VOGU-3710 file (C-alpha; in Angstrom, 3 decimals, decimal comma):
1> xxxxxxxxxx> 113,704/124,875/121,992  115,951/126,824/119,620  115,429/130,569/119,698  117,095/133,430/117,858  120,068/133,288/120,243  120,974/129,675/119,477  122,176/128,707/116,004  121,032/125,303/114,840  124,415/124,253/113,420  126,228/125,235/116,629
11> xxxxxxxxxx> 123,700/123,338/118,721  124,022/120,263/116,518  127,833/120,255/116,515  127,862/120,446/120,324  125,851/117,237/120,720  127,595/114,073/121,972  129,115/111,758/119,380  126,709/108,881/118,682  128,929/106,796/116,421  131,152/106,570/113,354
21> xxxxxxxxxx> 130,978/104,788/110,022  133,154/104,566/106,905  132,217/105,037/103,253  134,188/104,631/100,029  134,273/107,799/97,921  134,936/107,747/94,197  137,732/109,922/92,875  137,278/112,615/90,253  140,318/113,376/88,084  138,771/116,503/86,594
31> xxxxxxxxxx> 138,210/118,012/90,048  141,493/116,538/91,344  139,686/114,563/94,049  141,383/111,319/95,019  139,519/108,145/95,852  139,418/107,701/99,620  137,761/106,014/102,571  135,906/108,670/104,560  135,288/108,354/108,299  132,000/109,998/109,239
41> xxxxxxxxxx> 130,996/111,080/112,741  127,274/111,163/113,518  125,436/113,411/115,962  121,736/114,069/116,356  119,288/115,912/118,559  115,592/116,521/118,989  114,834/120,196/118,453  111,916/122,577/118,529  112,046/125,485/116,106  109,962/128,566/116,774
51> xxxxxxxxxx> 108,055/130,381/114,064  109,763/133,402/112,533  108,118/136,710/113,335  107,340/137,306/109,655  105,877/133,836/109,053  102,237/133,472/108,118  99,623/133,511/110,871  98,237/130,171/109,686  101,491/128,402/110,627  102,005/126,826/114,078
61> xxxxxxxxxx> 104,056/128,725/116,664  106,635/125,925/116,778  107,502/122,634/115,126  109,233/119,568/116,547  111,984/118,051/114,396  115,093/115,895/114,624  118,439/117,235/113,416  121,287/115,003/112,206  124,902/115,888/111,468  127,193/113,641/109,399
71> xxxxxxxxxx> 130,717/115,073/109,422  133,890/113,673/107,851  136,902/113,699/110,170  140,606/113,356/109,460  143,643/115,419/108,549  144,373/117,310/105,318  140,983/116,578/103,745  139,962/118,880/100,928  136,204/119,529/100,811  135,266/117,136/103,650
81> xxxxxxxxxx> 131,724/115,768/103,822  129,377/117,765/106,035  125,678/116,952/105,866  123,093/118,473/108,181  119,600/117,071/107,913  116,220/117,924/109,401  113,521/115,267/109,585  110,132/114,672/111,149  111,102/111,019/111,671  111,912/110,223/115,300
91> xxxxxxxxxx> 115,685/109,737/115,644  116,640/108,253/119,003  119,440/105,860/118,067  122,387/105,580/115,684  120,670/103,018/113,446  117,788/105,387/112,672  120,193/108,275/112,082  122,205/106,155/109,625  118,985/105,199/107,835  118,079/108,878/107,375
101> xxxxxxxxxx> 121,593/109,608/106,096  121,286/106,728/103,621  117,986/108,140/102,369  119,684/111,482/101,868  122,380/109,915/99,681  119,648/108,899/97,214  119,171/112,573/96,314  121,901/112,289/93,648  120,110/109,364/92,032  116,833/111,291/92,126
111> xxxxxxxxxx> 118,544/114,306/90,545  119,881/112,050/87,769  116,344/110,778/87,124  114,957/114,308/86,826  117,894/115,364/84,652  116,991/112,668/82,106  113,273/113,395/82,381  113,875/117,083/81,706  115,977/119,043/79,210  119,043/116,776/79,144
121> xxxxxxxxxx> 116,870/113,839/78,153  113,203/113,417/77,330  112,392/117,124/77,830  109,063/116,212/79,415  108,422/119,871/80,197  107,900/120,442/76,468  105,121/117,849/76,423  101,783/119,154/75,172  99,859/116,921/77,594  97,637/119,052/79,814
131> xxxxxxxxxx> 96,239/116,563/82,331  98,294/115,382/85,291  97,195/111,768/84,854  98,463/111,698/81,276  101,794/113,252/82,300  102,214/110,640/85,052  101,604/107,831/82,564  104,176/109,349/80,213  106,674/109,555/83,097  106,180/105,861/83,839
141> xxxxxxxxxx> 106,962/104,996/80,219  110,098/107,139/80,377  111,169/105,561/83,672  111,502/102,210/81,902  114,332/103,684/79,826  115,817/105,486/82,840  115,949/102,219/84,807  117,829/100,700/81,881  120,314/103,589/82,029  120,899/102,994/85,741
151> xxxxxxxxxx> 121,400/99,269/85,138  124,105/100,153/82,620  125,742/102,676/84,940  125,834/100,272/87,904  126,940/97,268/85,847  129,755/99,183/84,138  131,098/100,402/87,482  131,005/96,902/88,990  133,954/94,512/88,850  131,575/91,543/88,628
161> xxxxxxxxxx> 130,101/90,255/85,381  126,413/90,757/84,588  124,278/88,887/82,090  123,774/90,823/78,824  120,126/89,713/78,713  119,471/91,685/81,904  119,518/94,819/79,743  119,365/93,866/76,050  117,374/91,422/73,925  119,032/88,821/71,696
171> xxxxxxxxxx> 118,311/90,997/68,665  119,877/94,031/70,326  122,953/92,029/71,310  123,352/90,827/67,723  123,135/94,407/66,445  125,527/95,663/69,134  128,128/93,073/68,120  128,106/94,586/64,635  128,411/98,059/66,154  131,393/96,998/68,255
181> xxxxxxxxxx> 133,331/96,056/65,118  132,817/99,575/63,781  133,472/101,335/67,094  136,727/99,602/67,960  139,903/101,477/67,095  143,062/100,146/65,481  145,083/100,074/68,711  144,647/97,626/71,594  143,691/100,485/73,900  140,607/101,124/71,774
191> xxxxxxxxxx> 139,509/97,482/71,569  136,510/96,323/73,555  138,143/94,431/76,461  135,066/92,545/77,677  133,768/89,043/76,942  130,459/88,407/75,194  129,147/86,883/78,441  129,542/90,222/80,233  127,011/93,052/79,960  129,890/95,561/80,068
201> xxxxxxxxxx> 130,844/94,551/76,520  127,612/96,034/75,185  127,522/98,970/77,583  130,964/99,874/76,199  129,364/100,143/72,744  126,517/102,330/74,027  129,030/104,631/75,728  131,098/104,904/72,534  127,958/105,847/70,595  127,312/108,467/73,283
211> xxxxxxxxxx> 130,669/110,154/72,676  132,917/108,385/75,193  136,400/107,950/73,707  136,864/104,356/74,869  140,085/104,580/76,870  139,926/102,623/80,135  142,157/105,269/81,730  139,489/107,879/80,977  136,753/108,721/83,446  133,920/106,189/83,296
221> xxxxxxxxxx> 130,950/107,283/81,186  128,034/108,864/83,027  124,314/108,478/82,669  124,019/111,363/80,168  126,556/109,644/77,894  124,555/106,416/78,151  121,363/108,343/77,341  122,844/109,844/74,170  124,325/106,503/73,154  121,088/104,616/73,757
231> xxxxxxxxxx> 119,108/107,062/71,609  121,597/106,634/68,767  121,554/102,874/69,156  117,744/102,772/69,054  117,872/104,566/65,697  120,549/102,162/64,434  118,486/99,236/65,688  115,401/100,341/63,764  117,407/100,677/60,552  119,107/97,316/61,115
241> xxxxxxxxx> 115,771/95,505/61,625  114,323/97,153/58,512  117,361/96,187/56,409  117,336/92,626/57,771  113,627/92,133/57,092  113,891/93,519/53,551  116,929/91,367/52,736  115,100/88,211/53,846  112,233/88,684/51,397
//
């Protein structure tokens, strides 16, 4: 049991090494972080934490948890990874510890979802709906668009081709082709480099509508850029359908 004399982080760091694993980390030119392969050491321990003296009387005197430490090792590493996790899930082997660490890495995806749901996107907090059930239904409708944004983000980062129909309808693809002609610059560096069989061709157009400059040497567009671009494209799409239908009469 940990008491006031034993610090949790010190206790965790003193545990025997349970294993290592490697992960690929993306670089960030703006923060001057280079792409690298990180070696992570994993330690874990079952712990019992006592109740603080100022905690409420309704709380138990102690609680049993499992603590996990994931620490990047190596020389001359700027801002190395150091994650310390507490969980009620029983952690008695490396496989379970790695599973908990993997779950933790999803926090960035979850934060992206909430960022789009809130002020940087749909601004759901400004909704005038008063009942929780109605808000949940609205969130589900919004999640359909958010899933589309994640599909674009993952597909654009991948070296493999993806089918355009996995994200856009035939009508949308036709409209995007017209947009690409307007969005391409005069130089080769500002031309859309992707084939019509690759989803990245149309994601490129969405990113350009979202304010991305289009240079391949530039940092890849993020989910907020895709959100802005998709909203603009939806407006363009509505106007294009209206014009097409009127011209066919």
